[in-house]
N, C-alpha and C positions, 0 to 999 in steps of 0.2 A: 549576477548573484547566483550562488550555488550553495546547496545544502545536501548532506547525506543523512538520512534517518535510518537508524538501525533499531529494529524491534525484535526482541527475543520472545519467542512463543513457547508454549508448553511442549511442543513436539515438532519434528521435521515435517510430519504430515500436515499439521496445521499451517506451518510456514509456507509450504508448497501451495496449499489451497488458497491462502490469502494472496500470495504472489500472483497466482493465476486469476484470482477474482479482480485484480486491479489492472490486468493487461489491457482491457479495452480503453481505460483512461489513458494509459501510456500511448496508445496508438492514435487517439483522438485529440491529443493536445495540439494547440496551435503551434505554428512554426517557430514562434518566439519563446516557447516553453518546451523544454526537453525533459522527459521523465524516463528513467531507466531503473528497472527493478531486478535485483538478483537475489538469490536465496542460497544460503549456506547452512546446512544442518537445520537448526531451529531458529535461525535469524533471517529476517527479511530486511534487505538493505535497498533503499530507494534513494536515488540521486535526482535532484531537481535542479535544472539550470534555467534561468529566466533572464531574458534580455529586455523585458518590458519594465513596468513600474514596480515599486515595492508592494503596492496594493495587490497587483496581479500575482506576485511571488507569494505573498502571505495567503491569498485566497486559494492558490494552487496547493500549498502545504495543508491548509485547513481542509480542503476538499479530499485530498489524499488520505489524511488521517481519519476523517469521517467515514470514508469508504472502507478503509481497513478495519475500523471499529465495527462497522455494520457486518462485514464478512465474519469477523471473530464472533460476534454475538450470534449470528446465524449458525455457525459451526457448533457453538456451545449449546444452542437450543436443540439442534439435531442430535447431538451427543446425549443430552439429557432425556430425549424421547426414545432412544434405542433401548430395546429390552436387555436386561442383564444376563 
């Protein structure tokens, strides 16, 4: 099973930060799951390939999206706290 998820962000800087934030997940994936993230301008593209069960595949996608959302929310919180 394979999926590619493309997420457009507000800026290239945010896209880069989010891509970097999920790099550890890419490196720690089991051998039956392959995660590769690329960034182009303000888009983060992540490909997931899974040779295990459908449940593992869905759980991996869910985990990835939760991590990306947490990174985005953290960046937004930091931006809101910066002095004008």
